[in-house]
N, C-alpha and C positions, 0 to 999 in steps of 0.2 A: 496484576493489577488480572485475576481476574473474574472475566462477568459471568455472573450465574445465567443459563437457558430460559427467556423469554419470548412470547407465541413471537412465531414465525423468527427470531435470534435465535442464534445457535451458541451454545455454549464457549467463550474463548479468552483465550492473554490475552493484555494488554502488554507489552515491553514499548515504555517510553528513551526515543535513543536524542529526542532533542527537537522539534516543533519549530518551525522558524518560527511564529505564529505571520504567516498569510491569513489573505481572506478561501482560500482555496486551498483543496487539497488534490490528489490524484488519489487513485485508491487500486492496485493492480494482486490481484486477482495473482495465486502463485502455485502450483504443489508439487516436489521437485523437478524445477525446472533449472538443476543443477548451475551450466556456466549461461545458459541463454540468459537467465536473468540480470546476473553478475556485469554481463556480455552490454545488457540494455540499460544497468543504474550508473553506469561511468559512462553513458554515450548521455544521460545524463548529467548526470555532476559534471564535461565535461563541459556544458554550457547550461549549466548553475538553469538549471529546471530547479533549485530548490529554492528559488530566490522571487520563483511565480506561484507555487502551491508546493503542499510538503509532502512529500512520499509518503504514502501506510502503504506497505506490505499487508498482506492480506489473502495471508496465507491455513492452506488446507489442508495442515501437521504433515508439510514434510519431514524424509528422512536421509535425505541427502547433503543435509552438510551448506544449503544452499541459501539457508538464513541465515546465517549464526552474526549475533547482534553484533559481533563486533564490527566486524568486513559492511554491515551495511547499513551502524555510523559512520563510520571514512568513507558510505557513498554518500552521508549527509540522507539517510533513510530517517526518517521524522517522529516512525514507532509503526512493532512489529503486531499485528493482531493472527493470531494462530489459531483457529474452528480446535474445542477441545472434542467436540459430539459431531453426528451426524449429521450429512449434506452434502454435499459441493458446489460447484464454482457459484452456483446461486444461491449460496448460504452464506459463501464466501461471502457474496457481495453485499449480500443485508447487514451483515455480520460490519462489512466496511461500509457502511449510508448508515445505519443509524449510530457506529460508532462517531462520526464524521457530523451526526447532525446535533450529537452530544454533545462533543466540540465545540457548536459553533463555526462551520462554517459554513457559507454563502455558497459555496457549484461547489460540486465534486464533477474530478475528466476520471475516467476508467478509460483502464492500456495491456491490452493483453502482459503476463509477461513474461512471454515467449521471442523476444527480443527482438520479434517479425514487425509490429507496425515501431514508425514514428515519433516516437519521444521529443525529439527537436523540436513539435510539431506542440505544442503544450501553449508555451507564448500565446500561441493566433485562435485556440478558444476560449482563451483568457478575457484573451479580448475582446470573443464573442462577447463572454456573458457581465 
């Protein structure tokens, strides 16, 4: 599905992969993160993060093949949002936040997609929410 640009929100494409219907989601902004995002998602898969929150990739129109829908679906990513108009990481996050609110999530957690942060700690954030 293509979402048209609106005030403050870039035009973007949604690729639905199979959300789990959790109360919370994790918005992960990426652009050409290559193996880093795949390593991070493998870590998330290993500790069943998708049981706690739907994983949403907020892509800045990567062209390195790192957001292959088949691969991401196997790693329990719920949706890919691909920014199709101008803007940087802030626009990616606005896109993700708008989408998450439109889909009724009660809370949104963000984490970079560069495999430098502890995605394993998401359940601790959810407990605080």
